[in-house]
C-alpha positions, 0 to 999 in steps of 0.5 A: 500500500502507498505510504503518505509522508507529509513534511512540514516546516518548509516554505513550499513557495521557496523549495522544490524536492529532488526527483529521487532520494539520496541514500536515506535522505529526501533533498529539497533545494532553494533557488535564487534568481539575480540579474537573470542568473539562477543559482542554488542557495541552500538545501534541506535534507530530510532523513526518511527513517528518523524524520529529521529535517536539517538545512545547509546553506552553500557558501557560494552560489551553486549553478549545478547539483546532481540527481539522486543516488544510493550513497547519500552524497550530493555533488555540486558545481560553482562557477568561478571567474577571475583574471585567468578566465572561468572555471567550474569548481566541482564539490561534494557534500556528505549529507550525513553531517554536511561534510563538504569537500572540494574536488577539482576545478574544470577550466572553461575555454568558451566565448559564449554567454556563461549563464546559457552555458551553465544551464546546458551543463549537467552533473550526474552522481554515480556513487560516493566516489564518482560523478559525471560532468557534461559540458555543452556543445556551444555550437548546438543545432538540430541533430548536433550533439547536445554535449561536447565532452563528458568527464568522469570525476574521481573525488578520491583522487581529485582528478578527472578522466575525459571519455574518449568519444572518438573511439567509444561505440556508445559516444552518441548516447552520452553526448545526447544524454537526456536521463541517467538512472542508478539502480541495482543497489548502485551497481548498474547505470542506465543512460537514455539518449534523445532529448525529445518528447514523444509528441515531438518525435511523432511530429518528426515522423509525420514529415516523412523524412530522415531528419529525426532525433535518435533515441537509445537505452544503454545499460552498463555495469558501474565498475566496468564503466568506470574501469573502461573510462580510466583505461580508455576502452569500451565497457561491455554493455548489458544492453545497448538498443537504438530506436529509429525514426518511427519509434519513441521511448520513455522511462516510466519508473525505476525500482531497486532491481528493475527499470520500466520503459515504454516503446511506441511504434508510430507506423503500427500504432502499438505501445509496448511496455518492457521491464529491464532486469538491471543486474543482467540487462535482460528485457521482458515484455510486460504489455502490448496494446494497440493504442496511442497514449498521451502518457504512461504512468506507473504506481507501485506495480500498476501501469496506466495509459492516459488519454485526453478528451480533446473537447474538454481537456479531461484525462482518462486512465486505462489500466493495462492489467484489467483494461478498466478505464478510470475517468477523473475529470479535470483533476490531475492524477497523483496515484491510483490503485484498486483501493486508493485514488489520489488527485490534485487540483491547482491552488496557486501557482506551483501548489495544489489541493490534494484529495485522497480517496480510499475504499475503507474511508467514509470521508476523503482526506484533503491537503490544501496548498501543497506541493507533492512528488511520488517516489516510485521506488519506495511507493511513497507520496511526499507532500510538503 
C-alpha cells in the first residue's frame, strides 16, 4: 500500500524536492534568481527513517547539483571567474553531517554567454566516489550533439578522466544524454539518449523524412564503466538498443532491481511496455496494446495509459492489467490503485489541493496548498 509522508516546516513557495532520494535522505533545494542568473542557495535534507529535517546553506552560489543516488552524497558545481578566465569548481557534500569537500576545478575555454552555458551543463552522481560532468556543445543545432565532452570525476583522487568519444561505440548516447538512472543497489547505470518528447518525435515522423532525433537505452555495469573510462576502452554493455525514426521511448519508473520503459511504434500504432532486469540487462515484455497514449504512468506495480478528451481537456486512465478505464475529470492524477485514488487540483501557482480517496474511508482526506512528488521506488507520496 502507498505510504503518505507529509513534511512540514518548509516554505513550499521557496523549495522544490529532488526527483529521487539520496541514500536515506529526501533533498529539497532553494533557488535564487539575480540579474537573470539562477543559482542554488541552500538545501534541506530530510532523513526518511528518523524524520529529521536539517538545512545547509552553500557558501557560494551553486549553478549545478546532481540527481539522486544510493550513497547519500550530493555533488555540486560553482562557477568561478577571475583574471585567468572561468572555471567550474566541482564539490561534494556528505549529507550525513554536511561534510563538504572540494574536488577539482574544470577550466572553461568558451566565448559564449556563461549563464546559457551553465544551464546546458549537467552533473550526474554515480556513487560516493564518482560523478559525471557534461559540458555543452556551444555550437548546438538540430541533430548536433547536445554535449561536447563528458568527464568522469574521481573525488578520491581529485582528478578527472575525459571519455574518449572518438573511439567509444556508445559516444552518441552520452553526448545526447537526456536521463541517467542508478539502480541495482548502485551497481548498474542506465543512460537514455534523445532529448525529445514523444509528441515531438511523432511530429518528426509525420514529415516523412530522415531528419529525426535518435533515441537509445544503454545499460552498463558501474565498475566496468568506470574501469573502461580510466583505461580508455569500451565497457561491455548489458544492453545497448537504438530506436529509429518511427519509434519513441520513455522511462516510466525505476525500482531497486528493475527499470520500466515504454516503446511506441508510430507506423503500427502499438505501445509496448518492457521491464529491464538491471543486474543482467535482460528485457521482458510486460504489455502490448494497440493504442496511442498521451502518457504512461506507473504506481507501485500498476501501469496506466492516459488519454485526453480533446473537447474538454479531461484525462482518462486505462489500466493495462484489467483494461478498466478510470475517468477523473479535470483533476490531475497523483496515484491510483484498486483501493486508493489520489488527485490534485491547482491552488496557486506551483501548489495544489490534494484529495485522497480510499475504499475503507467514509470521508476523503484533503491537503490544501501543497506541493507533492511520488517516489516510485519506495511507493511513497511526499507532500510538503
